[in-house]
C-alpha positions in Angstrom: 0.9 -84.5 9.6 0.7 -81.4 7.4 1.5 -81.4 3.7 4.6 -79.4 4.4 5.7 -81.9 7.0 5.1 -84.7 4.5 7.4 -83.0 2.0 10.2 -82.7 4.6 9.7 -86.4 5.6 10.0 -87.5 2.0 13.2 -85.4 1.6 14.7 -87.0 4.7 14.0 -90.6 3.6 14.8 -90.3 -0.1 17.8 -92.3 -1.3 18.2 -94.3 1.9 19.6 -97.8 1.5 17.2 -100.6 2.4 18.3 -103.9 4.1 18.7 -106.6 1.6 19.8 -109.6 3.7 17.1 -112.0 4.9 16.2 -111.7 8.6 14.3 -114.4 10.3 13.0 -112.1 13.0 11.7 -109.6 10.5 8.2 -109.0 9.2 7.8 -107.5 5.7 5.2 -105.1 4.6 4.6 -102.6 1.8 4.9 -99.0 2.7 1.9 -96.9 1.8 2.4 -94.7 -1.2 3.1 -91.1 -0.2 0.0 -89.0 -1.1 2.2 -86.2 -2.4 4.3 -88.4 -4.7 3.4 -88.8 -8.4 5.3 -92.1 -8.5 3.3 -95.3 -8.2 6.4 -97.2 -7.0 6.1 -98.9 -3.6 9.0 -99.5 -1.2 9.4 -102.7 0.7 10.5 -102.2 4.3 11.6 -104.6 6.9 10.3 -104.5 10.5 11.5 -106.3 13.5 9.9 -107.2 16.9 12.6 -106.8 19.5 13.1 -106.6 23.3 13.1 -102.9 24.1 16.1 -103.5 26.3 18.1 -104.0 23.1 17.4 -100.3 22.2 18.9 -97.1 23.7 17.7 -93.5 23.2 19.7 -91.4 20.8 21.7 -89.0 22.9 20.3 -86.1 20.9 16.7 -87.3 21.1 14.3 -84.4 21.4 12.3 -85.9 24.2 13.4 -86.0 27.8 13.0 -89.8 28.4 13.4 -89.5 32.2 10.2 -87.4 32.3 8.1 -90.2 30.8 5.9 -91.9 33.4 3.0 -94.3 33.7 0.7 -91.3 34.0 1.8 -89.2 31.0 2.1 -92.4 28.8 -1.2 -93.9 30.2 -3.1 -93.3 26.9 -0.5 -95.1 24.9 -0.2 -98.0 27.4 -4.0 -98.4 27.3 -4.0 -98.3 23.5 -1.3 -101.0 23.3 -3.2 -103.2 25.7 -6.4 -102.7 23.7 -4.8 -103.5 20.3 -2.6 -106.3 21.7 0.5 -104.9 20.0 2.3 -101.8 18.8 0.9 -100.8 15.4 3.3 -98.1 14.3 7.1 -98.9 14.2 9.7 -96.8 15.9 12.6 -95.6 13.7 16.0 -96.8 14.8 19.6 -97.0 13.7 22.0 -99.9 14.3 24.7 -99.2 16.8 28.3 -100.4 16.3 29.4 -103.4 18.4 30.5 -102.7 22.0 27.9 -99.9 22.6 25.8 -102.0 24.9 22.5 -101.7 23.0 22.0 -103.0 19.5 19.8 -100.2 18.2 19.5 -96.4 18.8 16.0 -94.9 18.9 15.5 -91.9 16.7 11.7 -91.7 16.8 9.6 -93.7 19.3 10.6 -92.8 22.8 7.0 -93.0 24.2 6.4 -96.3 22.4 9.7 -97.6 23.9 8.6 -96.5 27.4 5.1 -98.0 27.1 6.3 -101.4 25.8 9.0 -101.5 28.5 6.4 -100.7 31.2 4.1 -103.4 29.9 6.8 -106.0 29.9 7.7 -105.0 33.5 4.1 -105.2 34.6 2.8 -108.6 33.7 2.6 -108.3 29.9 5.8 -110.1 28.7 4.2 -110.9 25.4 4.7 -107.3 24.2 7.7 -106.5 22.0 9.0 -103.3 20.5 8.3 -102.8 16.8 11.2 -101.1 15.0 12.2 -100.1 11.5 15.9 -99.9 10.9 17.2 -96.9 8.9 20.6 -95.7 7.8 20.5 -92.0 8.8 23.1 -89.3 9.3 22.7 -87.3 12.5 21.2 -84.3 10.6 18.7 -86.6 8.9 17.9 -88.2 12.2 17.3 -84.7 13.7 15.0 -83.6 11.0 13.1 -86.9 11.0 12.5 -86.7 14.8 11.4 -83.0 14.4 8.9 -83.9 11.7 7.4 -86.6 13.8 7.1 -84.6 17.0 6.6 -81.0 15.8 2.8 -81.1 16.0 2.5 -83.3 19.1 1.2 -81.7 22.2 2.9 -84.2 24.5 6.4 -82.8 23.5 6.9 -79.6 25.4 8.0 -76.3 23.9 11.1 -76.3 26.1 12.2 -79.8 25.0 11.8 -78.8 21.4 13.6 -75.5 21.9 16.6 -77.2 23.5 16.7 -79.7 20.6 16.8 -76.8 18.1 19.5 -75.0 20.0 21.7 -78.0 20.1 21.1 -78.8 16.4 21.9 -75.2 15.4 25.5 -75.8 16.4 25.9 -79.5 15.6 24.4 -79.5 12.1 24.2 -76.0 10.8 27.3 -74.3 12.1 25.3 -71.7 14.1 23.7 -70.4 10.9 20.0 -69.8 11.8 19.0 -69.0 8.3 20.3 -72.3 6.9 18.6 -74.2 9.7 15.3 -72.5 9.1 15.5 -73.3 5.4 16.2 -77.0 6.1 13.3 -77.2 8.5 11.1 -75.2 6.2 10.1 -72.7 8.9 10.4 -69.0 9.2 13.5 -67.5 10.8 11.2 -65.5 13.2 9.5 -68.8 14.3 12.8 -70.5 14.9 14.3 -67.5 16.7 11.5 -67.5 19.3 12.3 -71.2 20.2 16.0 -70.5 20.3 15.3 -67.6 22.7 13.3 -70.0 24.9 16.2 -72.5 25.0 18.6 -69.7 26.0 16.7 -68.6 29.1 18.8 -68.5 32.3 18.7 -71.8 34.1 17.3 -70.1 37.2 14.2 -69.0 35.3 13.7 -72.5 34.0 13.8 -73.9 37.5 11.2 -71.4 38.6 8.6 -73.3 36.6 6.9 -76.3 38.3 8.2 -78.6 35.5 10.1 -78.0 32.3 7.1 -79.4 30.5 5.1 -76.4 31.8 7.5 -73.8 30.2 6.0 -72.5 26.9 7.3 -70.4 24.0 4.6 -67.9 24.9 6.1 -67.5 28.4 9.5 -66.7 26.9 7.9 -63.9 25.0 6.5 -62.4 28.2 9.8 -62.9 30.0 11.8 -61.1 27.3 10.2 -57.8 28.3 10.7 -58.4 32.0 14.4 -59.3 31.5 15.0 -56.3 29.3 13.5 -54.0 32.0 15.1 -55.4 35.2 17.1 -58.6 34.6 18.8 -58.6 38.0 15.5 -58.2 40.0 13.8 -60.9 37.9 16.6 -63.4 38.4 16.6 -62.8 42.2 12.9 -63.4 42.4 13.3 -66.5 40.1 15.9 -67.9 42.5 13.4 -67.5 45.4 10.6 -69.2 43.4 13.0 -72.0 42.3 13.8 -72.8 45.9 10.1 -73.2 46.6 9.5 -75.3 43.5 12.4 -77.6 44.5 10.9 -78.1 47.9 7.6 -79.1 46.2 9.4 -81.6 44.0 10.7 -83.1 47.2 7.3 -83.4 48.7 7.4 -80.3 50.9 4.5 -78.1 50.0 2.6 -77.4 46.9 4.0 -76.2 43.5 3.6 -72.5 42.7 1.3 -72.5 39.6 2.6 -70.9 36.4 0.2 -67.9 36.5 1.5 -67.0 40.0 5.1 -67.5 38.8 4.6 -65.0 36.0 2.8 -62.6 38.3 5.7 -62.6 40.8 8.3 -62.2 38.1 6.4 -59.3 36.6 6.1 -57.7 40.0 9.8 -58.0 40.5 10.5 -56.5 37.1 8.0 -53.6 37.1 7.7 -52.8 40.8 4.1 -53.8 41.3 3.7 -55.4 44.7 1.6 -58.4 45.3 0.7 -59.2 48.9 -1.3 -62.2 50.0 -2.7 -63.0 53.4 -5.1 -65.7 54.6 -7.6 -65.7 57.4 -9.9 -68.4 58.6 -12.6 -67.3 56.2 -11.0 -64.9 53.6 -8.1 -64.9 51.2 -6.9 -61.4 50.7 -5.0 -60.5 47.5 -3.4 -57.0 47.3 -1.8 -55.5 44.2 -0.9 -51.8 44.5 -4.0 -50.0 45.7 -6.4 -52.8 44.8 -7.7 -55.5 47.1 -9.5 -58.7 46.2 -11.3 -60.9 48.7 -12.0 -64.6 48.1 -14.2 -66.9 50.1 -15.9 -70.2 49.8 -19.3 -70.1 48.1 -20.8 -72.3 50.8 -19.6 -70.1 53.7 -22.6 -69.4 55.9 -23.8 -65.7 55.7 -23.2 -65.0 59.5 -19.6 -66.1 59.2 -19.1 -64.2 56.0 -20.5 -61.0 57.6 -18.3 -61.5 60.6 -15.2 -62.0 58.5 -15.9 -58.9 56.4 -16.5 -56.8 59.5 -13.3 -58.0 61.0 -11.4 -57.2 57.7 -13.0 -53.7 57.6 -12.2 -53.0 61.2 -8.6 -54.0 60.6 -8.2 -52.0 57.4 -10.2 -49.0 58.3 -10.0 -48.5 62.1 -12.2 -45.8 63.5 -10.7 -43.0 65.5 
C-alpha cells in the first residue's frame, strides 16, 4: 500500500468507536502502529472467527462476488491451506436483526469465498476471521477502495462501476469533491467514470467484464465519436458471438480482435479472414497476411501457396 493510501486509510478509521463489551468468541490483538503516525499510542482491536455463512456481501461492494471461482481464487485457497488459517481479517459491519446475516462484508470478498469453498470441500475447520467496524457508507466505500485500488485481481470495470455509483450516492454527483476525498486527480477519476458509462452493448462485446480495461475505454472514445451507430451495430454482433461462447458454443473472440472489428466498423477499414486446410489468410484493405504452421512440410506449403496465388492472380 502506498503512503498516500496509508493516509487515506488513517483518515477513514480515525475516531471510530471500538467494541467494549467482552466477547467469548473474540481474539484480541494489538494493531500495528501506523508508520506514518507520530503517535506511539496502540489501539486494541477485537477479532472474531465466524462461519462465513453468517456474513453477507455489502450490496455496494466493489467486487463482483458471482465472478469469484475456484480458479481465480486458487492462489488464496492454496495459501489458506498452507497457513492453516486466514491471517488477515476481513472488515465487516454488524447488520440489524432480521436481515438474515449477522455481518456485512466491506473488505474481504475473496477471503470470504475462499473460506466458504474450503468449508464446502472437506476443510470444515476453517473459519472466517473478521474485524467489526462502525462505518458510514461513505467511509465503507473509501475503505474498500483503498484496500483494492492497487490489486490486479479487481478489474478496471468493476472499480469504475463502483466509482460511478459512489459519485451519486455519497458526493451528490460532484466529481471534484469525490476526487478530493479519494485523493486522486479529476482526470484520473474521469477516465474511470467514462469506462463505467460505456453502452451495455459494448461491455457485452468483451469476453468477460474482467477483460475490459480503462485503456480500452480510451480507444473506444475515438471510435464512438467518429461513428457511434456503426460501432454499436458491430458490438451487438460481437456480443451475440460472445454469449454463444459463454454458453459453450464456440470460442470467445479475444480482446485484440474485438478492438480490431470495432475499429474497422468505425473507420471503414475492412478485415476479411478466410481459412484453408494449410493457410490462414488475413486481409485488411490492400494488405494480405498469410499464416501457417511452422511444422508444415515444405511440399504442402508450396502447394498451398501455389493454390493461393492461382486463386488470387489467375492467368489469362
